[in-house]
N, C-alpha and C positions, 0 to 999 in steps of 0.2 A: 902378261898378267891379268888375271880376273877383274872385271869391274866388281866394285864393294856394293854390297846389298844395298840400297835405298832405302831410308826411313822412311816407315809407313807413318803419316802423319795423323793427329788425333783429328785435325780440323782441315780442310782446304778452303781456300777464299780464292774469288775471283781476283785478278790484276787489279781492277779499281777497288776493291775492299782492301787489298793487301797495300797498297799503293796509298790509299788514305791513311789508314793505319800508320803506315811508316812514316808519310809526310807529317802527319799529327804530331808522332813522337819525337821526330826531327825538330819541329816548330817549338813544341813543349819542352825540350831540352835547351834550344837556345833562349827561351824565355827564362828558363831557370838559370842557366849560365848567366844571363844578364842580370837577373835578381841577386846572384851570389855576387856578381862583381859591384853592385851597387850597395850591399850588405856590408861590403868590406871585410871588417875584423869579425863579423857575424855570418859569414856567408857559405863557411864550411858545408853545413848541411845541404845547401842547396846546391852547391858544385857536385857533391855527391849525387845528390837527386839525378840532377843535371846528366853526369856521365851514365847513372844508371839506365835513364831514359832513353839515351842516345845508342846504348850498348844493345837495346832491344829493337833499335830501329835503322842501323846504318847498314848493316852486313847484306841482307837478302836486297835490300831496296838500291845500293850500291851495284849490284849484279844486273840488275834491272834496268837501271839508267845507262849503263854502258852497254849492255847487251842490245838493247831497244836501239841506242845511237847508231850502232854497227848494224842493224837489221835482222837481229835475233829475235823472235817472238817467244812467248810466253804463256804457258795454260794458265797460271795463278801462282799461288803460295800454297806452303804447306806448313803448318804449325804443328811442333813437335818438340822434344827436347833434343839434347846435342847428338849430332849424327857420329860422333866418336867418344862414347861414354869409356872406353877401355883405357884412354888416355889420363883419365883422372884417378886420383887415389879414392878408397871406397866412399868415404862419407861425401867427400865433392861428388863424387861420380854420382850418387843419388840425386843431390842438389840439380847437377847440369843436366841429368837425365829427365826432369820434371820442370826446367826452365821453359817459359813458353818462347821458342826460337823460332822464327820464320826461314824457311826456305825458298828461294825463287826458282820456281819449276818451267824449266826452257821447255818448248815444244820441239822434241826430237827431231822431226825432218827439218826445222828452221836450223837447230844446231848443226846437224850434220852438212846441210848446205853453206854454212857460214865459213867464211874462210879460216885457216889456222890462226890467224894473228887476231882476227875479230872474237874466237873462241878463247883465245889466251888472255885478251882484253877484259873479256868478260868474266873468265874464270878468277882472274888477279883483283878484280875491282873490289870483290866484297872484302878481301881481307886489307887491300889500300884503305878503301873508307873505312874499316875499322881501327887502323893504325892511325890514320891522320884524324879523326874524331877524337880517338882516345887522347892523342897530343894536344889536340886543340883547345878541347872544354879546360884542362887545367892551367895549359899556357895562358889563356885568356883569364882565368880567375887569379892566376898567378901575377899577371898585370896589374890587375885591379885590388892588389892587397889582401885576397883571402888566405888567412893562416893555413897552413898545411899544402897549400896548393904546389908547392915543389915537391912535396913528397908524394902527391898524386900523379904529377908529372913524371918524376923518377919511376915509380909504380908500373904507370901505364907503359911510359917507354921503354923499362928494362923487363920486368917480370910479365904484365901482360901482353904487351906487344912482342915480346919474344916468345911467349908460349903460342900466342895465335900464329905467329908466321912459321915456327917450327912444325907446329901441328898441321899446318897446311901444306908443308913443304915434304914432312915425311911421312905422312899419312899417303896411302896410295890413292884415297879419294878425295885428298885435299885438295883445295882450290889451285893452290899452289902447284902442286904435282900435276894436276890437269894441264894448268897453262904452260908448264915446261913441256910436257908430252904435246901440245898442240904447236908450239914453237919448233919443238924438234921435226915434227911432222912437216912442217912448213920449210925448213932448212935441209931436212933428209931427204 
């Protein structure tokens, strides 16, 4: 199966720049989630802001954290819209094609030299990070009495995370498809 065409970024960042942006985003999301919890009945806007900020900060950073821990080197980050616009309906497609999303750019030689298990872990880390943070923020808010947090938890758990997981499994260039191929290489 041919490798899907890589998305051309609007902007490239160094690893340090990309990590600073994402770490700042995740810290900001944690601060907003805590504030939402303190606001209780009035915390819903803060909870939503927390989830949105985390959404832009969790995926590529998770790839980098796990990849680096397993010896994979990165050249930087690319900033661009979704890498799979065809999965969205027309109106939403335009929005996701223009959202500023980051992608971790693995150094090709380092990626080839990594074990299949290391590659599988690095590829799956982005999706896992997205799913876990997507559940943690509304769960935290729900535990602190934020109204409609249960609805966001259900939406994150069922709709959002199901879409993320399915798009990453079904798409040939999806992270979970790549992880599966690396694991098959390991066992095959």
